[in-house]
DRENDRENSE-549308 format. One line per field, with one value per residue: z, x, y of N, C-alpha, C, O in turn; residue number from 1. Coordinates in nm, 3 decimals, m for minus. Layout:
BEGIN
n_Z = (Z|...)
n_X = (X|...)
n_Y = (Y|...)
ca_Z = (Z|...)
ca_X = (X|...)
ca_Y = (Y|...)
c_Z = (Z|...)
c_X = (X|...)
c_Y = (Y|...)
o_Z = (Z|...)
o_X = (X|...)
o_Y = (Y|...)
resi = (NUM|...)
This chain:
BEGIN
n_Z = (13.247|13.390|13.278|13.391|13.478|13.229|13.107|13.277|13.221|12.960|12.995|13.161|12.985|12.772|12.908|12.972|12.716|12.631|12.794|12.702|12.627|12.430|12.136|12.053|11.796|11.604|11.258|11.026|10.741|10.571|10.339|10.220|9.978|9.632|9.510|9.244|9.090|8.841|8.717|8.585|8.718|8.577|8.629|8.812|8.891|9.003|9.230|9.147|9.327|9.410|9.608|9.735|9.524|9.237|9.141|8.839|8.649|8.452|8.165|8.191|8.307|8.317|8.084|7.961|8.159|8.178|7.911|7.918|8.092|7.961|7.895|8.087|8.405|8.748|9.036|9.371|9.587|9.933|10.103|10.233|10.534|10.577|10.767|11.055|11.307|11.361|11.466|11.475|11.359|11.354|11.483|11.711|11.702|11.809|12.065|12.295|12.369|12.176|12.089|12.061|11.800|11.754|11.624|11.672|11.456|11.159|10.939|10.676|10.576|10.588|10.400|10.169|10.144|10.098|9.873|9.677|9.674|9.562|9.309|9.204|9.180|8.949|8.760|8.724|8.677|8.953|9.102|9.305|9.228|8.945|8.788|8.519|8.566|8.839|9.146|9.388|9.695|9.913|10.230|10.288|10.412|10.631|10.772|10.974|11.037|11.275|11.293|11.356|11.111|10.946|10.820|10.606|10.478|10.250|10.139|9.907|9.772|9.477|9.281|8.965|8.809|8.555|8.512|8.521|8.674|8.578|8.599|8.523|8.576|8.813|9.087|9.279|9.476|9.576|9.811|9.930|10.188|10.309|10.546|10.735|11.075|11.369|11.662|11.746|11.693|11.643|11.424|11.231|11.184|11.066|10.840|10.699|10.632|10.489|10.258|10.160|10.090|9.875|9.699|9.641|9.489|9.283|9.164|9.079|8.882|8.694|8.582|8.300|8.233|8.397|8.310|8.052|8.100|8.219|8.001|7.821)
n_X = (13.065|12.758|12.474|12.241|12.312|12.365|12.112|11.980|12.109|12.028|11.747|11.746|11.863|11.677|11.461|11.546|11.582|11.311|11.203|11.276|11.184|11.204|11.379|11.655|11.834|12.133|12.131|12.215|12.384|12.306|12.226|12.071|11.996|12.112|12.281|12.342|12.166|11.950|11.730|11.415|11.096|10.941|10.726|10.548|10.554|10.356|10.466|10.484|10.335|10.148|10.198|10.358|10.579|10.781|10.985|11.006|11.261|11.286|11.435|11.762|11.777|11.990|12.154|11.968|11.930|12.184|12.217|12.026|12.139|12.371|12.613|12.513|12.529|12.461|12.333|12.263|12.055|12.024|11.781|11.451|11.286|10.962|10.811|10.612|10.686|11.001|11.206|11.104|11.113|11.006|10.811|10.740|10.497|10.420|10.333|10.073|10.106|10.255|10.604|10.826|11.060|11.333|11.548|11.848|11.948|11.971|11.730|11.660|11.908|12.058|11.919|11.966|12.241|12.284|12.128|12.300|12.478|12.328|12.270|12.527|12.590|12.447|12.612|12.596|12.700|12.756|12.768|12.909|12.854|12.789|12.616|12.415|12.168|11.949|11.852|11.601|11.429|11.154|11.098|10.849|10.766|10.918|10.968|10.927|10.717|10.700|10.568|10.576|10.711|10.947|10.832|10.900|10.872|10.964|10.892|10.913|10.895|10.993|11.184|11.297|11.525|11.651|11.981|11.906|11.692|11.454|11.164|11.175|11.072|10.845|10.755|10.656|10.868|10.873|10.977|10.970|11.020|10.992|11.051|11.186|11.321|11.530|11.349|11.270|11.509|11.773|11.953|11.811|11.605|11.750|11.853|11.615|11.523|11.731|11.719|11.471|11.517|11.698|11.530|11.342|11.482|11.574|11.332|11.273|11.478|11.406|11.181|11.028|10.938|11.075|11.341|11.327|11.291|11.535|11.710|11.627)
n_Y = (6.200|6.099|5.912|6.009|6.265|6.382|6.372|6.545|6.782|6.830|6.864|7.094|7.273|7.282|7.382|7.640|7.751|7.743|7.926|8.175|8.497|8.688|8.800|8.994|9.085|9.148|9.236|8.998|8.897|8.620|8.441|8.148|8.091|8.075|8.344|8.379|8.241|8.268|8.150|8.114|7.997|7.741|7.580|7.322|6.971|6.697|6.433|6.087|5.930|6.107|6.279|6.572|6.778|6.867|7.124|7.281|7.414|7.702|7.878|8.019|8.337|8.513|8.606|8.778|8.969|9.078|9.184|9.386|9.566|9.640|9.876|10.038|10.197|10.149|10.309|10.261|10.409|10.520|10.329|10.408|10.365|10.292|10.159|10.126|10.027|10.038|9.872|9.617|9.284|9.034|8.759|8.500|8.264|8.026|7.965|8.060|8.319|8.556|8.587|8.847|8.945|9.148|9.409|9.602|9.733|9.940|9.884|9.967|10.057|9.830|9.667|9.821|9.799|9.529|9.483|9.562|9.356|9.148|9.254|9.283|9.018|8.951|9.051|9.325|9.660|9.824|10.133|10.407|10.667|10.892|10.745|10.603|10.502|10.503|10.364|10.375|10.325|10.222|10.070|9.853|9.619|9.393|9.116|8.829|8.562|8.314|8.009|7.711|7.691|7.907|8.197|8.437|8.770|9.018|9.328|9.580|9.915|10.033|10.258|10.352|10.574|10.797|10.965|11.226|11.244|11.160|10.958|10.619|10.373|10.236|10.031|9.743|9.517|9.192|8.955|8.623|8.374|8.040|7.818|7.541|7.518|7.537|7.603|7.943|8.091|8.305|8.300|8.164|8.338|8.557|8.424|8.355|8.608|8.710|8.549|8.622|8.886|8.842|8.698|8.888|9.080|8.912|8.861|9.119|9.160|8.981|9.088|9.195|9.441|9.614|9.560|9.649|9.922|9.982|9.935|10.121)
ca_Z = (13.286|13.399|13.196|13.469|13.470|13.086|13.084|13.354|13.142|12.838|13.049|13.198|12.859|12.701|12.989|12.956|12.577|12.625|12.875|12.636|12.598|12.315|12.071|11.993|11.719|11.491|11.124|10.980|10.607|10.564|10.257|10.181|9.829|9.540|9.457|9.100|9.024|8.780|8.642|8.617|8.753|8.463|8.681|8.915|8.868|9.118|9.230|9.089|9.426|9.441|9.728|9.711|9.387|9.185|9.073|8.704|8.626|8.312|8.111|8.271|8.265|8.332|7.966|7.939|8.246|8.131|7.789|7.953|8.166|7.877|7.879|8.201|8.545|8.841|9.174|9.472|9.689|10.060|10.113|10.338|10.613|10.607|10.863|11.178|11.413|11.283|11.526|11.482|11.241|11.357|11.601|11.727|11.739|11.844|12.191|12.304|12.378|12.077|12.141|11.957|11.753|11.720|11.593|11.702|11.342|11.061|10.843|10.540|10.542|10.569|10.271|10.058|10.128|10.042|9.739|9.586|9.659|9.465|9.177|9.153|9.138|8.812|8.683|8.695|8.719|9.059|9.127|9.410|9.170|8.809|8.722|8.421|8.627|8.985|9.206|9.522|9.745|10.044|10.288|10.333|10.506|10.652|10.889|10.981|11.134|11.302|11.343|11.310|11.000|10.937|10.701|10.595|10.361|10.228|10.041|9.877|9.665|9.410|9.175|8.881|8.737|8.485|8.590|8.522|8.768|8.512|8.638|8.414|8.621|8.952|9.122|9.400|9.465|9.693|9.825|10.044|10.219|10.401|10.571|10.876|11.144|11.515|11.718|11.810|11.675|11.577|11.306|11.134|11.142|10.978|10.710|10.626|10.583|10.379|10.138|10.105|10.014|9.747|9.613|9.600|9.377|9.171|9.097|9.003|8.769|8.591|8.538|8.173|8.226|8.457|8.223|7.939|8.149|8.234|7.871|7.762)
ca_X = (12.932|12.670|12.350|12.144|12.359|12.348|11.975|11.940|12.164|11.940|11.622|11.765|11.894|11.549|11.373|11.602|11.552|11.173|11.160|11.321|11.065|11.214|11.510|11.704|11.945|12.182|12.102|12.336|12.361|12.336|12.126|12.091|11.977|12.222|12.267|12.370|12.065|11.843|11.642|11.274|11.029|10.852|10.608|10.574|10.491|10.339|10.529|10.398|10.248|10.042|10.233|10.478|10.602|10.913|10.992|11.074|11.329|11.282|11.562|11.845|11.758|12.108|12.193|11.871|11.958|12.316|12.185|11.952|12.231|12.485|12.631|12.447|12.585|12.355|12.361|12.158|12.040|11.984|11.637|11.374|11.197|10.828|10.735|10.568|10.771|11.129|11.291|11.030|11.140|10.951|10.735|10.719|10.359|10.405|10.259|9.948|10.157|10.364|10.736|10.880|11.198|11.363|11.690|11.884|12.012|11.896|11.681|11.671|12.050|12.095|11.868|12.034|12.375|12.279|12.073|12.420|12.533|12.251|12.286|12.658|12.589|12.397|12.717|12.563|12.796|12.697|12.869|12.872|12.813|12.810|12.543|12.312|12.040|11.950|11.748|11.578|11.326|11.094|11.077|10.706|10.751|11.046|10.911|10.926|10.627|10.737|10.463|10.635|10.805|10.987|10.763|10.957|10.833|11.020|10.818|10.976|10.843|11.113|11.179|11.421|11.528|11.785|12.066|11.841|11.584|11.322|11.116|11.163|10.987|10.807|10.676|10.690|10.956|10.840|11.045|10.925|11.085|10.919|11.144|11.191|11.443|11.524|11.257|11.304|11.652|11.810|12.026|11.709|11.532|11.839|11.859|11.490|11.510|11.827|11.668|11.357|11.578|11.755|11.417|11.274|11.558|11.578|11.204|11.282|11.566|11.337|11.064|11.057|10.912|11.190|11.457|11.306|11.319|11.683|11.776|11.589)
ca_Y = (6.251|5.995|5.932|6.091|6.405|6.421|6.394|6.659|6.899|6.859|6.911|7.237|7.349|7.301|7.476|7.775|7.791|7.763|8.049|8.296|8.571|8.772|8.800|9.125|9.035|9.224|9.182|8.921|8.857|8.473|8.376|8.008|8.087|8.109|8.479|8.373|8.156|8.353|8.065|8.133|7.876|7.714|7.504|7.210|6.850|6.615|6.312|5.979|5.881|6.201|6.365|6.658|6.823|6.895|7.242|7.270|7.541|7.757|7.919|8.109|8.478|8.600|8.677|8.886|9.075|9.137|9.261|9.506|9.656|9.674|10.024|10.110|10.184|10.160|10.349|10.227|10.515|10.468|10.318|10.472|10.268|10.340|10.076|10.195|9.980|10.019|9.762|9.487|9.207|8.897|8.712|8.350|8.242|7.882|7.962|8.143|8.458|8.576|8.633|8.935|8.951|9.291|9.440|9.745|9.783|10.016|9.792|10.031|10.066|9.692|9.620|9.894|9.748|9.395|9.496|9.579|9.222|9.069|9.315|9.244|8.877|8.947|9.113|9.464|9.758|9.909|10.239|10.500|10.792|10.904|10.639|10.634|10.460|10.519|10.284|10.413|10.240|10.233|9.937|9.835|9.497|9.319|9.044|8.686|8.504|8.174|7.921|7.579|7.723|8.055|8.259|8.567|8.844|9.145|9.407|9.713|9.996|10.073|10.366|10.363|10.701|10.819|11.056|11.359|11.236|11.118|10.829|10.522|10.261|10.220|9.912|9.664|9.395|9.110|8.825|8.542|8.236|7.956|7.710|7.480|7.559|7.523|7.709|8.071|8.095|8.433|8.270|8.129|8.467|8.621|8.348|8.367|8.751|8.724|8.481|8.703|9.003|8.785|8.667|9.015|9.138|8.820|8.884|9.248|9.142|8.900|9.162|9.238|9.587|9.674|9.543|9.739|10.052|9.994|9.942|10.248)
c_Z = (13.280|13.306|13.266|13.458|13.327|13.063|13.157|13.280|13.032|12.888|13.089|13.082|12.784|12.775|12.970|12.825|12.570|12.703|12.810|12.590|12.475|12.258|12.021|11.930|11.623|11.362|11.066|10.839|10.590|10.467|10.225|10.031|9.752|9.475|9.294|9.021|8.968|8.693|8.688|8.651|8.644|8.522|8.780|8.864|8.988|9.109|9.188|9.195|9.479|9.557|9.692|9.564|9.366|9.104|8.943|8.672|8.477|8.269|8.210|8.217|8.273|8.207|7.929|8.028|8.214|8.007|7.826|8.015|8.087|7.858|7.989|8.329|8.644|8.980|9.255|9.578|9.823|10.057|10.237|10.406|10.648|10.701|10.994|11.292|11.351|11.340|11.517|11.350|11.245|11.484|11.591|11.780|11.770|11.973|12.189|12.310|12.275|12.144|12.030|11.923|11.702|11.673|11.629|11.573|11.255|10.944|10.699|10.491|10.510|10.436|10.156|10.037|10.063|9.911|9.641|9.573|9.556|9.327|9.118|9.111|8.997|8.720|8.639|8.752|8.825|9.101|9.232|9.362|9.022|8.735|8.613|8.470|8.779|9.042|9.354|9.570|9.889|10.099|10.343|10.434|10.512|10.787|10.865|11.084|11.152|11.359|11.292|11.198|11.008|10.803|10.687|10.463|10.362|10.115|10.029|9.767|9.599|9.301|9.098|8.802|8.651|8.566|8.591|8.616|8.706|8.553|8.521|8.453|8.774|8.977|9.246|9.373|9.598|9.692|9.946|10.061|10.323|10.424|10.717|10.941|11.290|11.568|11.780|11.810|11.593|11.436|11.196|11.090|11.041|10.839|10.634|10.559|10.472|10.251|10.079|10.038|9.875|9.653|9.557|9.477|9.257|9.087|9.017|8.874|8.659|8.548|8.410|8.161|8.287|8.371|8.106|7.980|8.170|8.097|7.803|7.614)
c_X = (12.833|12.547|12.250|12.185|12.343|12.203|11.926|11.990|12.067|11.803|11.634|11.792|11.762|11.453|11.417|11.564|11.397|11.123|11.204|11.199|11.076|11.359|11.536|11.829|12.003|12.140|12.229|12.300|12.407|12.237|12.167|12.067|12.102|12.201|12.276|12.268|11.950|11.759|11.494|11.211|10.921|10.723|10.645|10.498|10.465|10.415|10.434|10.300|10.151|10.079|10.358|10.484|10.749|10.904|11.072|11.137|11.312|11.426|11.635|11.830|11.876|12.152|12.101|11.903|12.089|12.295|12.117|12.039|12.355|12.496|12.570|12.525|12.470|12.403|12.243|12.162|12.001|11.831|11.574|11.292|11.070|10.747|10.715|10.660|10.906|11.207|11.227|11.056|11.077|10.872|10.725|10.581|10.320|10.325|10.151|9.986|10.274|10.491|10.791|11.020|11.226|11.509|11.717|11.935|11.913|11.858|11.698|11.816|12.101|12.047|11.936|12.167|12.372|12.209|12.196|12.483|12.461|12.268|12.423|12.668|12.534|12.492|12.677|12.666|12.728|12.805|12.822|12.829|12.841|12.738|12.444|12.174|12.053|11.828|11.727|11.453|11.277|11.067|10.929|10.695|10.886|11.018|10.908|10.818|10.663|10.616|10.485|10.727|10.837|10.927|10.808|10.904|10.902|10.949|10.876|10.901|10.966|11.087|11.311|11.412|11.654|11.868|12.016|11.721|11.449|11.289|11.101|11.079|10.962|10.733|10.725|10.792|10.914|10.920|10.991|11.014|11.003|11.007|11.137|11.319|11.423|11.441|11.317|11.449|11.692|11.872|11.913|11.629|11.621|11.844|11.734|11.475|11.610|11.777|11.554|11.411|11.630|11.637|11.347|11.346|11.578|11.442|11.211|11.364|11.515|11.203|11.093|11.037|11.023|11.312|11.450|11.329|11.463|11.752|11.746|11.557)
c_Y = (6.126|6.023|6.023|6.244|6.462|6.453|6.528|6.786|6.932|6.914|7.064|7.325|7.384|7.398|7.621|7.827|7.826|7.878|8.180|8.375|8.663|8.752|8.941|9.085|9.137|9.156|9.125|8.872|8.709|8.402|8.231|7.993|8.122|8.240|8.477|8.292|8.237|8.274|8.097|7.995|7.846|7.635|7.393|7.084|6.767|6.489|6.195|5.924|5.983|6.289|6.448|6.698|6.855|7.019|7.229|7.409|7.580|7.801|8.015|8.251|8.572|8.673|8.795|9.003|9.159|9.225|9.390|9.607|9.685|9.819|10.104|10.096|10.223|10.207|10.317|10.335|10.456|10.458|10.388|10.370|10.332|10.251|10.151|10.158|9.938|9.901|9.624|9.412|9.070|8.869|8.558|8.337|8.102|7.867|8.058|8.295|8.473|8.634|8.718|8.915|9.092|9.298|9.578|9.809|9.865|9.926|9.847|10.032|9.923|9.640|9.687|9.835|9.614|9.383|9.496|9.435|9.137|9.128|9.279|9.098|8.853|9.019|9.256|9.559|9.850|10.006|10.337|10.636|10.789|10.787|10.693|10.597|10.463|10.449|10.336|10.325|10.274|10.089|9.942|9.725|9.432|9.240|8.900|8.643|8.356|8.110|7.777|7.594|7.875|8.107|8.403|8.646|8.982|9.210|9.544|9.785|10.060|10.175|10.361|10.492|10.703|10.923|11.204|11.362|11.191|10.975|10.736|10.409|10.273|10.100|9.841|9.555|9.324|8.980|8.747|8.410|8.176|7.828|7.660|7.533|7.537|7.636|7.826|8.097|8.219|8.403|8.235|8.248|8.537|8.549|8.364|8.508|8.766|8.666|8.565|8.826|8.949|8.761|8.791|9.071|9.045|8.841|9.016|9.231|9.056|8.962|9.234|9.383|9.662|9.666|9.633|9.884|10.084|10.020|10.068|10.239)
o_Z = (13.178|13.265|13.202|13.433|13.311|13.003|13.105|13.278|13.013|12.824|13.056|13.079|12.741|12.717|12.954|12.817|12.510|12.680|12.861|12.518|12.422|12.323|11.956|11.999|11.562|11.357|11.057|10.820|10.594|10.510|10.206|9.967|9.803|9.391|9.226|8.899|9.043|8.593|8.806|8.617|8.626|8.453|8.821|8.802|9.075|8.999|9.198|9.158|9.577|9.602|9.628|9.486|9.459|9.009|8.937|8.670|8.389|8.332|8.296|8.102|8.242|8.216|7.875|7.986|8.222|8.000|7.770|7.994|8.141|7.812|7.986|8.356|8.622|9.035|9.212|9.650|9.825|10.020|10.334|10.336|10.737|10.712|11.034|11.366|11.301|11.261|11.550|11.243|11.150|11.578|11.486|11.887|11.760|11.990|12.092|12.265|12.289|12.237|11.916|12.008|11.620|11.683|11.623|11.575|11.273|10.859|10.611|10.372|10.415|10.365|10.055|9.921|9.976|9.841|9.535|9.467|9.475|9.232|9.000|9.020|8.933|8.607|8.533|8.863|8.789|9.132|9.248|9.439|8.973|8.634|8.617|8.424|8.835|8.995|9.433|9.489|9.969|10.027|10.430|10.532|10.412|10.896|10.753|11.201|11.055|11.464|11.197|11.188|11.067|10.694|10.757|10.354|10.463|10.005|10.128|9.677|9.665|9.238|9.156|8.737|8.670|8.675|8.652|8.636|8.773|8.544|8.428|8.366|8.849|8.894|9.307|9.260|9.707|9.592|10.053|9.967|10.412|10.334|10.807|10.875|11.334|11.527|11.861|11.915|11.481|11.341|11.081|10.973|10.936|10.735|10.513|10.448|10.370|10.145|9.957|9.936|9.772|9.537|9.443|9.376|9.144|8.964|8.904|8.769|8.548|8.484|8.409|8.086|8.234|8.362|8.062|7.901|8.143|8.080|7.731|7.552)
o_X = (12.827|12.521|12.184|12.103|12.311|12.173|11.846|11.920|12.029|11.749|11.549|11.749|11.740|11.379|11.335|11.516|11.359|11.011|11.170|11.116|10.975|11.447|11.451|11.925|11.925|12.117|12.333|12.194|12.526|12.169|12.285|12.112|12.189|12.112|12.222|12.281|11.859|11.714|11.460|11.267|10.826|10.622|10.760|10.393|10.552|10.431|10.312|10.193|10.081|9.996|10.450|10.400|10.828|10.827|11.183|11.066|11.324|11.525|11.575|11.864|11.867|12.186|12.146|11.905|12.097|12.353|12.149|12.017|12.443|12.402|12.575|12.581|12.395|12.500|12.131|12.260|11.948|11.760|11.644|11.228|11.064|10.625|10.800|10.707|10.924|11.273|11.292|11.028|11.091|10.870|10.705|10.547|10.204|10.256|10.136|9.913|10.378|10.487|10.804|11.097|11.152|11.583|11.630|11.964|11.791|11.941|11.747|11.840|12.177|12.124|11.962|12.208|12.456|12.226|12.190|12.536|12.521|12.280|12.435|12.743|12.566|12.454|12.717|12.713|12.654|12.918|12.701|12.774|12.908|12.788|12.399|12.074|12.157|11.716|11.822|11.386|11.344|11.021|10.894|10.621|10.957|11.040|10.889|10.824|10.658|10.566|10.421|10.820|10.765|10.965|10.752|10.896|10.900|10.943|10.887|10.847|11.036|10.982|11.419|11.311|11.748|11.828|12.077|11.658|11.346|11.372|11.026|11.015|11.050|10.649|10.825|10.802|10.917|10.929|10.969|11.067|10.951|11.030|11.089|11.410|11.310|11.456|11.409|11.509|11.644|11.844|11.926|11.590|11.570|11.839|11.739|11.423|11.580|11.791|11.544|11.356|11.605|11.643|11.302|11.283|11.596|11.441|11.163|11.324|11.568|11.122|11.175|11.110|11.063|11.384|11.551|11.383|11.510|11.835|11.831|11.524)
o_Y = (6.057|6.136|6.105|6.332|6.580|6.557|6.605|6.887|7.047|7.004|7.146|7.440|7.497|7.478|7.712|7.940|7.926|7.925|8.287|8.319|8.710|8.695|9.001|9.053|9.210|9.035|9.190|8.811|8.678|8.309|8.201|7.897|8.193|8.252|8.564|8.276|8.272|8.329|8.105|7.891|7.921|7.632|7.377|7.094|6.765|6.435|6.210|5.876|5.959|6.368|6.399|6.653|6.868|7.026|7.176|7.509|7.495|7.764|8.079|8.281|8.690|8.791|8.897|9.118|9.281|9.334|9.495|9.726|9.752|9.884|10.227|9.991|10.319|10.154|10.343|10.351|10.345|10.551|10.420|10.291|10.417|10.268|10.231|10.244|9.827|9.833|9.525|9.465|8.994|8.949|8.498|8.389|8.063|7.766|8.133|8.382|8.409|8.713|8.672|8.871|9.146|9.200|9.664|9.929|9.860|9.894|9.776|10.010|9.903|9.575|9.623|9.821|9.588|9.283|9.433|9.402|9.067|9.051|9.248|9.061|8.754|9.046|9.303|9.540|9.942|9.968|10.351|10.714|10.698|10.737|10.808|10.652|10.429|10.469|10.339|10.262|10.339|10.001|10.022|9.738|9.419|9.291|8.852|8.681|8.280|8.152|7.731|7.514|7.955|8.067|8.488|8.589|9.052|9.154|9.618|9.721|10.136|10.176|10.365|10.520|10.625|10.963|11.292|11.466|11.187|10.885|10.764|10.350|10.316|10.063|9.879|9.505|9.379|8.909|8.805|8.352|8.242|7.748|7.729|7.584|7.519|7.751|7.813|8.122|8.234|8.475|8.277|8.259|8.576|8.615|8.385|8.522|8.829|8.728|8.578|8.868|9.011|8.802|8.795|9.106|9.090|8.839|9.025|9.281|9.053|8.895|9.326|9.449|9.766|9.766|9.688|9.961|10.195|10.110|10.121|10.340)
resi = (1|2|3|4|5|6|7|8|9|10|11|12|13|14|15|16|17|18|19|20|21|22|23|24|25|26|27|28|29|30|31|32|33|34|35|36|37|38|39|40|41|42|43|44|45|46|47|48|49|50|51|52|53|54|55|56|57|58|59|60|61|62|63|64|65|66|67|68|69|70|71|72|73|74|75|76|77|78|79|80|81|82|83|84|85|86|87|88|89|90|91|92|93|94|95|96|97|98|99|100|101|102|103|104|105|106|107|108|109|110|111|112|113|114|115|116|117|118|119|120|121|122|123|124|125|126|127|128|129|130|131|132|133|134|135|136|137|138|139|140|141|142|143|144|145|146|147|148|149|150|151|152|153|154|155|156|157|158|159|160|161|162|163|164|165|166|167|168|169|170|171|172|173|174|175|176|177|178|179|180|181|182|183|184|185|186|187|188|189|190|191|192|193|194|195|196|197|198|199|200|201|202|203|204|205|206|207|208|209|210|211|212|213|214|215|216)
């Protein structure tokens, strides 16, 4: 292939990519975060030249989580999607006209299913029935705004009950991801949303009030 032909190929490829007006993507689980990392964030320090920062990790919270769930079995009930636009999961706002990102999949079912992945990574006994603790939830937000970076937010309202239906704890779980990636790419939308789910449940599992309610 000549240099001229190669350059023409890349020009045409870029033009085609730039003309894409929307994305409709299946939901794909692909977190870049470590599901087993339950270290709290102790703070940040600025670099010596005054630019950027380094995150300082606090203690590993996994032993505390495991202690709270000792002797408990947890069932995750199917979540309910309370969003108005069920298929809408993102928007690219790099241009004057936003480009929508949608999915044909059931968002609530997807989150419920992968909630179990995060919980099992914390060595929690997740069971399909006969549980002593039951977690249910409502999807409030599940969205990525792309504006040079992928800014994902997952917001859930969660309820923990015992096996008799008594409410032990209620509250929000929020996870966010902010990262660079190739523009208007379905894979990057899925990755950002996957990370936001992981972070929402990591925040939940490091919530002392939630852990106390689990322990009873």
